[in-house]
C-alpha positions in Angstrom: -5.6 -2.9 -28.2 -2.4 -0.8 -27.4 -1.5 1.1 -23.9 -1.4 4.9 -24.5 0.4 7.1 -21.9 -0.3 10.7 -21.6 2.9 11.9 -22.3 3.7 15.6 -20.2 6.5 16.0 -22.9 4.7 16.1 -25.8 1.5 17.6 -24.0 -0.3 14.0 -25.7 -1.3 10.5 -25.3 1.1 8.5 -27.4 1.4 4.6 -27.8 3.8 3.0 -25.4 6.9 1.8 -27.6 9.8 0.7 -25.0 13.4 1.8 -26.7 13.9 -1.8 -25.7 10.7 -4.3 -26.7 9.2 -5.8 -23.4 11.8 -4.1 -21.2 10.9 -1.1 -19.7 13.3 1.1 -17.2 11.7 4.2 -15.0 12.4 6.2 -12.4 10.1 8.6 -10.3 11.3 11.6 -7.7 11.0 9.3 -4.2 10.6 11.6 -1.2 13.2 14.1 0.5 13.3 12.4 3.8 12.7 14.8 6.6 9.7 14.1 8.5 7.1 11.5 7.9 5.0 11.0 4.6 0.8 11.9 4.5 -1.5 11.4 2.2 -0.6 13.6 -0.9 2.6 11.0 -1.1 0.5 8.2 -1.5 -1.2 9.2 -4.2 1.7 9.8 -6.1 3.7 6.7 -5.4 0.3 4.8 -5.0 -0.6 6.0 -8.7 3.1 4.8 -10.0 2.9 1.5 -7.9 -0.2 0.8 -10.9 1.6 1.8 -13.7 4.8 -0.4 -13.1 2.2 -3.4 -11.6 0.3 -3.3 -15.1 3.3 -2.7 -17.1 4.2 -5.8 -15.7 1.3 -7.8 -16.5 1.7 -7.1 -19.8 4.8 -9.4 -19.6 7.1 -6.8 -19.7 10.5 -6.9 -17.3 10.6 -3.6 -15.9 13.3 -2.3 -13.7 11.2 0.6 -11.1 14.1 3.1 -9.5 12.7 5.1 -6.9 15.3 7.9 -5.0 15.7 8.8 -1.9 16.5 11.9 -1.4 18.7 12.4 1.6 20.9 16.2 0.6 20.3 19.2 -1.3 16.9 19.7 -1.5 17.1 23.6 -0.1 13.6 24.8 1.6 12.9 27.2 -1.9 13.0 24.1 -3.9 15.6 26.4 -5.6 19.1 27.5 -4.9 18.1 29.1 -1.8 16.9 28.4 1.8 18.6 26.0 4.1 18.8 22.1 3.1 15.5 20.5 4.7 17.1 17.8 6.6 19.3 19.9 8.3 16.8 22.1 9.5 14.2 19.6 11.1 18.1 17.5 12.9 18.5 21.1 13.9 15.2 21.9 15.9 15.4 17.8 16.8 19.0 18.5 18.0 20.4 15.2 16.2 22.3 14.2 13.4 21.2 15.0 9.6 22.1 11.7 8.6 19.9 10.0 12.1 17.1 12.2 10.2 17.5 10.3 6.7 17.4 6.8 8.1 14.7 7.7 10.7 12.2 8.5 8.2 13.1 6.3 4.9 12.1 3.7 7.7 9.3 5.4 8.2 8.4 6.1 4.6 9.1 2.4 2.9 6.8 0.9 6.5 3.8 3.1 4.8 4.2 2.3 2.2 4.6 -0.9 2.7 1.2 -0.6 4.7 -0.2 0.5 1.2 0.0 -2.5 -0.6 3.1 -0.6 -3.0 5.8 -2.7 -4.0 9.0 -1.8 -3.4 11.1 0.1 -6.3 14.1 -2.1 -7.4 16.8 -0.1 -6.5 16.2 2.9 -4.1 19.9 5.0 -4.4 20.1 7.7 -2.5 21.6 11.2 -3.1 24.1 11.1 -0.5 25.5 7.5 -1.8 26.5 8.6 -5.8 28.1 11.8 -5.1 30.5 11.3 -7.4 28.2 10.5 -10.2 27.2 14.2 -9.7 31.1 15.4 -10.0 31.6 13.7 -13.0 28.7 15.1 -14.8 29.3 18.8 -13.8 32.7 18.2 -14.6 31.3 17.3 -18.1 28.8 19.9 -18.2 31.9 22.5 -17.4 34.3 20.8 -20.1 31.8 21.8 -22.6 30.8 25.1 -21.8 27.3 24.1 -19.9 28.2 25.7 -16.4 30.6 28.2 -14.6 32.0 27.9 -11.8 32.1 31.1 -9.2 33.5 30.9 -5.3 33.4 26.7 -5.4 30.2 26.8 -6.5 28.4 25.9 -10.2 25.9 27.2 -11.7 24.2 25.6 -15.3 23.9 28.4 -17.4 20.6 27.9 -18.6 20.7 29.8 -21.7 23.5 27.8 -23.9 20.9 25.5 -23.5 18.6 25.8 -26.4 15.3 23.4 -26.0 15.2 25.2 -22.1 12.0 25.5 -21.6 10.0 21.8 -23.4 8.9 19.8 -20.5 6.9 23.3 -19.0 6.1 25.2 -22.2 7.3 28.0 -20.5 10.3 30.7 -22.4 13.0 31.9 -20.2 12.1 34.9 -19.5 9.0 33.0 -17.6 11.0 30.9 -16.3 12.3 33.7 -14.5 9.0 34.8 -12.8 8.3 34.2 -9.1 12.1 33.3 -9.3 13.6 34.2 -5.5 17.0 35.6 -6.3 19.8 37.1 -4.1 20.5 41.0 -4.5 24.0 40.1 -4.6 23.7 37.0 -6.8 26.9 34.9 -7.8 24.5 33.4 -11.3 25.2 35.4 -14.7 21.2 34.3 -15.5 18.6 34.0 -12.4 16.9 31.1 -13.9 20.6 29.6 -13.8 20.5 26.5 -10.8 22.9 25.0 -9.0 25.0 22.3 -9.7 27.9 22.6 -6.9 26.5 24.3 -3.7 29.8 25.6 -1.5 29.3 24.7 1.9 29.4 27.2 4.4 30.7 27.3 7.6 29.0 25.0 9.9 27.5 22.6 7.6 26.6 19.7 8.1 26.3 17.8 4.7 29.5 18.6 3.0 31.9 16.5 0.0 35.2 17.4 -1.4 35.4 18.4 -4.6 37.7 19.8 -7.3 35.8 23.6 -6.4 36.0 22.6 -2.9 34.3 21.2 0.1 30.3 21.3 -0.9 27.3 19.7 -1.2 24.8 18.8 -4.8 22.2 20.9 -6.1 19.0 19.2 -5.7 18.5 18.6 -9.4 21.7 17.2 -10.8 20.5 14.4 -8.6 18.3 12.4 -10.4 20.3 12.7 -13.4 23.0 10.9 -12.2 21.3 8.3 -10.4 18.2 7.4 -13.0 21.6 7.2 -15.3 23.7 5.4 -13.6 20.9 2.3 -13.1 18.8 3.2 -16.4 20.8 4.4 -18.8 21.2 8.0 -21.0 18.3 7.4 -22.6 15.6 5.6 -20.6 11.6 4.7 -21.3 9.9 7.0 -18.6 10.2 10.0 -15.8 8.0 9.9 -13.3 6.8 12.3 -9.8 4.6 14.7 -9.0 3.4 17.8 -11.5 4.4 20.3 -8.9 8.6 19.1 -10.0 7.9 19.5 -13.8 9.4 22.9 -13.7 11.8 23.7 -12.2 13.1 20.0 -11.2 12.3 18.0 -14.1 13.0 21.0 -16.7 16.6 21.4 -15.4 16.6 17.4 -15.3 16.2 17.7 -19.0 18.3 20.3 -20.0 21.9 19.6 -17.7 21.5 15.6 -18.5 21.1 16.2 -22.1 23.9 18.2 -22.3 26.0 15.8 -20.3 24.7 13.1 -22.8 24.2 14.6 -26.3 21.5 12.7 -26.0 17.6 12.8 -25.6 17.5 11.8 -21.5 13.8 10.3 -21.2 10.9 9.3 -23.7 8.1 9.8 -22.0 7.5 12.1 -19.2 4.3 11.2 -16.8 3.0 13.2 -13.6 0.5 12.3 -10.9 -2.0 15.5 -9.8 -2.1 16.7 -6.0 -4.5 16.4 -3.2 -6.3 18.9 -2.5 -8.0 20.5 1.3 -10.7 22.3 0.0 -9.3 22.6 -2.9 -5.6 24.3 -2.0 -2.5 21.6 -2.4 -1.7 19.1 0.5 1.6 20.0 1.7 3.7 20.6 4.3 4.7 23.9 3.8 1.0 25.2 4.1 0.2 22.1 7.1 -2.7 21.9 5.7 -0.9 17.5 5.7 -2.0 14.7 7.2 0.3 12.3 8.0 -0.1 8.5 6.5 0.1 7.1 10.2 -2.6 9.7 11.5 -5.0 8.2 8.4 -4.1 4.4 9.4 -5.2 5.7 12.9 -8.8 5.6 11.8 -8.3 4.1 8.4 -7.3 0.1 6.9 -4.4 1.7 4.9 -5.8 -0.6 1.9 -8.6 1.9 2.1 -7.0 5.0 1.6 -5.6 2.8 -1.2 -9.2 2.4 -2.9 -9.8 5.9 -1.7 -6.9 7.5 -4.4 -7.5 6.0 -6.7 -11.4 6.7 -7.4 -9.3 9.4 -8.9 -7.2 9.4 -12.1 -4.0 10.0 -11.5 -3.8 13.4 -13.5 -6.6 14.6 -12.1 -7.5 16.2 -8.1 -8.3 14.6 -5.6 -9.8 16.2 -2.5 -9.0 15.1 0.8 -12.0 14.6 3.7 -13.4 12.6 6.5 -16.9 12.3 4.4 -14.5 11.1 1.2 -12.8 8.3 3.4 -16.2 6.9 4.9 -17.4 6.5 1.4 -14.8 5.1 -0.2 -15.0 2.8 3.7 -17.9 1.7 2.9 -17.4 1.1 -1.2 -14.0 -0.9 -0.7 -15.6 -3.2 2.5 -19.2 -4.1 0.0 -16.1 -5.1 -3.0 -14.9 -7.1 0.3 -17.4 -9.0 0.6 -18.6 -10.0 -2.2 -15.1 -11.6 -3.1 -15.2 -13.2 0.5 -18.5 -14.9 -0.1 -17.0 -15.9 -4.1 -14.3 -18.0 -2.1 -16.7 -19.4 0.7 -18.7 -20.7 -1.7 -16.5 -21.6 -3.9 -14.7 -24.0 -0.7 -17.9 -25.1 -0.4 -18.0 -25.8 -4.8 -14.6 -27.9 -4.3 -15.8 -29.8 -1.1 -19.0 -30.7 -3.3 -16.3 -31.1 -6.3 -19.4 -29.5 -7.9 -19.6 -30.2 -12.0 -22.5 -28.5 -13.4 -24.3 -24.7 -13.0 -25.2 -22.0 -15.3 -22.9 -20.2 -17.6 -20.2 -17.1 -16.3 -19.2 -15.2 -18.7 -16.0 -12.8 -17.9 -14.4 -12.3 -21.2 -16.1 -8.9 -21.4 -14.6 -8.0 -17.8 -12.3 -8.6 -18.7 -11.5 -6.8 -21.8 -13.3 -3.5 -20.8 -10.4 -3.8 -17.8 -7.6 -4.1 -20.2 -9.3 -1.3 -22.1 -9.3 1.3 -19.2 -5.8 0.9 -17.9 -5.0 0.9 -21.5 -6.4 4.4 -22.0 -3.3 6.2 -19.4 -3.7 3.7 -16.6 -7.4 5.0 -15.8 -7.9 2.9 -13.0 -11.6 5.0 -11.9 -12.7 3.3 -14.9 -11.1 -0.1 -14.2 -12.7 -0.2 -11.1 -15.6 0.3 -12.5 -15.3 -2.6 -14.2 -14.2 -4.8 -10.5 -17.7 -3.5 -9.2 -19.7 -4.5 -12.5 -18.0 -7.7 -12.2 -18.7 -8.0 -8.3 -22.6 -7.0 -8.6 -23.5 -10.0 -11.7 -21.0 -11.8 -9.4 -23.7 -11.9 -6.2 -26.2 -12.3 -8.0 -25.1 -15.5 -9.3 -24.2 -16.1 -5.1 -28.1 -15.5 -4.9 -29.0 -17.1 -7.1 -30.8 -20.9 -6.5 -28.9 -22.0 -9.1 -25.3 -22.5 -8.0 -22.1 -21.8 -10.2 -20.2 -24.5 -11.6 -16.5 -25.3 -9.8 -15.1 -23.8 -12.3 -16.8 -20.5 -13.4 -16.1 -19.8 -9.4 -12.2 -20.4 -10.0 -12.4 -18.2 -12.9 -13.9 -14.8 -11.2 -12.0 -15.9 -8.0 -8.6 -15.4 -10.3 -10.2 -12.5 -12.4 -10.7 -10.5 -9.4 -6.6 -12.0 -8.2 -5.2 -10.8 -11.5 -6.9 -7.4 -12.1 -7.7 -6.8 -8.4 -5.1 -7.9 -6.7 -2.4 -8.3 -9.3 -3.1 -5.2 -11.1 -5.5 -2.7 -8.6 -3.6 -4.0 -5.7 -6.9 -3.9 -3.3 -8.1 -7.8 -3.1 -5.3 -9.6 -0.7 -4.9 -13.1 -1.4 -6.5 -13.3 2.6 -9.0 -10.3 3.4 -9.5 -9.3 7.0 -12.9 -9.0 9.0 -14.1 -5.5 8.2 -15.5 -5.3 11.4 -12.9 -6.7 13.5 -11.0 -10.1 13.6 -11.9 -12.6 11.1 -12.2 -15.7 13.7 -14.3 -13.7 15.9 -16.7 -12.3 13.5 -17.1 -16.0 12.3 -17.9 -17.5 16.0 -20.0 -14.7 17.0 -22.2 -15.7 14.1 -22.0 -19.5 14.6 -23.0 -18.8 18.3 -26.1 -16.9 16.8 -26.8 -19.3 14.5 -27.1 -22.1 17.2 -28.8 -19.6 19.6 -31.8 -18.8 16.2 -31.7 -23.3 16.2 -33.1 -23.2 19.7 -35.2 -20.9 19.1 -37.1 -22.7 16.3 -37.2 -25.7 18.1 -39.4 -23.3 20.5 -41.6 -22.4 17.9 -40.8 -19.0 18.3 -41.5 -18.2 14.8 -41.9 -14.4 14.7 -38.4 -14.2 17.5 -36.9 -16.6 14.7 -37.5 -14.1 11.6 -36.6 -11.5 13.7 -32.9 -12.6 14.6 -33.3 -13.1 10.4 -34.7 -9.6 9.1 -31.6 -8.0 12.3 -29.0 -9.8 10.6 -30.2 -9.3 7.1 -30.1 -5.6 7.9 -26.6 -5.8 8.5 -25.2 -7.6 6.2 -26.0 -11.4 7.1 -27.5 -13.8 5.2 -29.4 -16.3 7.3 -30.3 -19.6 5.1 -32.0 -22.4 6.4 -32.0 -25.7 4.8 -33.5 -29.1 5.3 -31.4 -29.8 7.9 -29.1 -27.3 8.7 -28.8 -23.6 9.0 -25.7 -21.9 7.7 -25.0 -18.1 7.2 -23.0 -15.8 5.0 -21.8 -12.1 4.8 -24.0 -10.2 1.9 -23.2 -6.0 -0.4 
């Protein structure tokens, strides 16, 4: 089965065919680094992490670009207001670049904890000013832009396909656009490519039009085309960036090159709190650093993967608690599987009942091939876990080969693709060594109880441990324990 992707540009699922077979170029809009990342950012970047992981799992050579916006993103997300970094820098009484450096490090620290693989290149907007100026010069020369009083604007009326991504006609795109009464723009929907830096504006660079700073949209066009070429395979970002940000990227990029900008557009949906978008502006956000105090970062990742990337995800403590319980059950299965694998290796266990893993891999790939359907793929992993538990609890022990194959499947699908099955699994209730030592002690105490023939007390210990997830197995010459779901 081929991979199909929902392309926002065409509003249909399309078979994915990269421009160059076996090679994929993908650009995802990165964070504006003025404050710490929240759960909404996690949904976006986990979603695209899985996209990149799966494309690589299929054998593609992927070049993944994710930018850092450290200048030019104004507070109204268009051309008015104050630069978000400068505003935060004024509040904190530090230089804007100090904010950028601090938050960039914070961002990557959070993403690392979530198991998100780092982009191949993380270009900064402030490091690509010359590239942006060159595109603006081309747009001016070709009549797609105009300069007024040291600022340069894109003339949307000159680009006949403006609105093809969002589906908005030019008149509709004006609605909700905040324009000052004495605006310099020829048309309300025109957007800034370069803004004149007024007195006291710290973030400023020399240009043919005087000192200023780039508009938000031109930054992503310059950085994506610099590393991926004038036409590339996939551009991703949040659904809230579809308009105006991505619409403007298309207009300026295609006007500058005369070529299609992006083949497939992928947009992830938002995280909500009580039905409202989680955002810094609304003040209803939960930072990842706060979430990590209460929950393991991989529980947060698991929680997010339970919803399709194009679906909204409603955040609550109750939902995360439920995710924590489900994730712990999955890891318990893998933990017990690996313990049994160690035993089978020592025993050199050759014989055992058959375990067919082919259907699980087939169903998992079918789910992922259908527009990266991670929730359905998770369901396949839990089906695999259920049958694995049944086999582990059976009197007939699986062979070494079967156990190796199951473990490999959990590693490939749950680890390599979804990023939720780590190579080393920590205990959900604390340090694994502490838990192991404690259980060994309980087993020793119970053995002493059995020597004294206190059978009722022995059964109470056994049943009590089973109730909290630990199975005691009495054999002829020994007693062992293992975790159960």
